[in-house]
C-alpha positions as CSV (number, residue, x, y, z in Angstrom):
1,M,8.8,8.0,-0.6
2,K,8.7,11.0,2.0
3,P,11.8,11.4,4.1
4,T,11.5,10.7,8.0
5,K,13.7,11.9,10.8
6,K,14.0,8.5,12.5
7,Y,17.9,7.5,12.6
8,I,18.9,11.0,10.6
9,W,19.9,12.9,13.1
10,E,22.7,14.9,12.0
11,Y,20.4,16.3,9.0
12,D,17.6,18.3,8.4
13,V,15.3,15.6,6.1
14,S,13.2,18.4,4.7
15,N,16.3,19.5,2.7
16,L,17.4,15.8,1.6
17,D,16.8,15.5,-2.2
18,L,15.7,11.9,-2.7
19,T,15.6,12.6,-6.6
20,R,19.5,12.6,-6.6
21,P,20.6,9.0,-6.7
22,E,23.7,9.4,-4.3
23,V,21.4,11.1,-1.7
24,L,18.7,8.1,-2.2
25,R,21.1,5.5,-1.8
26,W,22.7,7.1,1.3
27,Y,18.9,7.4,3.0
28,L,18.1,4.0,2.1
29,E,21.1,2.5,3.5
30,R,21.1,4.3,6.5
31,K,17.3,3.1,7.1
32,I,18.2,-0.3,6.3
33,Q,21.3,-0.1,8.8
34,Y,19.4,0.8,11.6
35,G,16.0,-1.1,11.0
36,D,13.6,2.0,9.8
37,W,11.6,-0.6,7.5
38,S,8.4,1.4,7.6
39,A,10.0,4.2,5.9
40,I,11.3,2.5,3.1
41,D,9.4,2.0,-0.4
42,I,9.4,-1.4,-1.5
43,Q,9.4,-0.4,-5.3
44,I,12.3,2.3,-4.9
45,L,14.2,-0.6,-2.6
46,K,13.8,-3.0,-5.6
47,K,15.4,-0.7,-7.8
48,E,18.2,0.6,-6.0
49,L,19.3,-2.5,-4.1
50,P,21.7,-3.6,-6.4
51,H,23.7,-0.1,-5.9
52,L,23.5,-0.1,-2.1
53,K,26.5,-0.4,0.1
54,I,25.3,-2.4,2.6
55,D,26.5,-6.0,4.0
56,K,26.3,-8.5,1.6
57,Y,24.7,-11.0,3.5
58,L,21.7,-8.6,4.3
59,K,21.7,-7.8,0.7
60,N,21.1,-11.1,-0.3
61,I,18.4,-11.8,2.0
62,L,16.8,-8.5,0.6
63,F,16.9,-9.7,-2.9
64,Q,15.2,-12.9,-1.9
65,F,12.6,-11.0,0.3
66,L,12.0,-9.0,-3.1
67,K,11.8,-11.8,-5.2
68,K,9.2,-13.6,-3.2
69,Y,7.1,-10.5,-2.3
70,G,7.9,-7.2,-4.2
């Protein structure tokens, strides 16, 4: 997954190390929070979703979505 600048205004995304789990999770949380779905890789989301600190209702919806389409 290549980081995109959209909704990440305070960091230089070219310096984000998405191989580090805490950075990847922060990135996914931010993209989900602001609705930049096109920047999210479904397989990575499927793996990381249990670890994300997002609204529990949204997390449940995403689990249901991934169960059906992921």
